[in-house]
C-alpha positions in Angstrom: 6.6 9.6 -1.5 7.4 11.7 0.8 3.9 13.2 2.1 2.6 13.6 5.3 2.1 10.3 6.7 -1.2 8.7 7.4 -3.2 11.2 5.2 -5.8 11.1 2.3 -4.7 11.7 -1.2 -5.5 10.9 -4.6 -4.4 11.2 -8.0 -4.9 13.8 -11.0 -4.3 13.0 -14.5 -4.2 15.2 -17.9 -2.4 15.1 -21.0 -2.0 18.4 -21.3 0.5 20.7 -18.8 -0.7 23.9 -17.1 0.6 26.0 -14.3 -2.3 27.4 -11.9 -2.1 28.8 -8.4 -4.5 26.5 -6.0 -7.5 28.0 -4.8 -9.8 27.9 -1.9 -7.0 27.5 0.9 -5.0 25.1 -0.7 -1.0 25.3 -1.0 0.9 24.4 -4.3 0.4 24.7 -8.1 -1.9 22.8 -10.4 0.4 21.9 -13.0 -2.4 19.9 -15.2 -4.7 21.3 -17.9 -7.8 20.3 -19.0 -9.8 17.7 -19.1 -8.5 16.9 -15.6 -8.9 13.5 -14.8 -9.4 12.8 -11.2 -9.2 9.1 -9.6 -11.8 9.7 -6.9 -12.5 6.3 -6.6 -9.1 5.3 -5.8 -8.8 8.2 -3.1 -6.3 6.6 -0.4 -4.2 7.0 2.8 -0.6 7.6 2.5 0.2 5.4 5.5 3.1 4.8 8.2 5.3 5.3 5.2 3.8 8.8 3.6 3.4 6.8 0.1 0.4 6.8 -2.8 0.2 4.1 -5.3 -2.0 4.1 -8.2 -2.7 1.1 -10.7 -3.4 2.7 -14.2 -5.8 1.3 -16.4 -4.3 2.8 -19.7 -7.8 2.2 -21.5 -9.8 4.1 -18.9 -8.2 7.9 -17.7 -11.2 9.3 -15.9 -11.5 12.5 -17.8 -14.4 14.0 -19.2 -15.0 11.9 -21.8 -13.0 9.3 -20.5 -9.9 8.9 -22.4 -7.2 6.3 -23.5 -3.6 6.6 -23.8 -2.1 6.1 -27.2 1.6 5.0 -28.0 3.4 8.3 -28.1 1.0 10.3 -26.0 2.7 12.0 -22.9 0.5 12.1 -20.1 0.9 14.1 -16.6 0.4 13.0 -13.3 0.1 15.0 -9.5 -1.3 13.8 -6.6 -3.5 16.0 -4.1 -3.2 15.6 -0.4 -4.2 16.4 3.1 -1.2 18.3 4.5 -0.7 20.1 8.2 1.3 23.2 6.9 1.2 24.2 10.3 -2.5 24.2 10.3 -4.7 21.5 8.1 -4.5 22.1 4.5 -4.4 20.7 1.2 -1.6 20.7 -1.1 -0.3 19.3 -4.2 2.8 17.1 -5.6 5.1 18.3 -8.1 3.7 16.8 -11.6 5.0 13.6 -13.3 5.5 13.4 -17.4 5.4 9.9 -18.2 5.8 9.2 -22.1 4.1 5.9 -23.0 5.6 3.8 -26.2 
């Protein structure tokens, strides 16, 4: 939530945290380690409300190779999105850790 409105965005996932500055002109900090899962097929617009949503399939996290969530796992999720700050760029949200039971 609280993203720029009507901007393209997609979710990223990893079972490992990391903190690396984003390269190639983007802003934000990539807080996810490798292997990095990218939900390319679920890219979406943030819409008028500035919100991106993702329906997770816990049996198919798009890492290479694909991963499945197991009880007790902690996964980290983050969103990449287009931004205007003040010129067109890309940005990353803060990461969220989710512990599965």
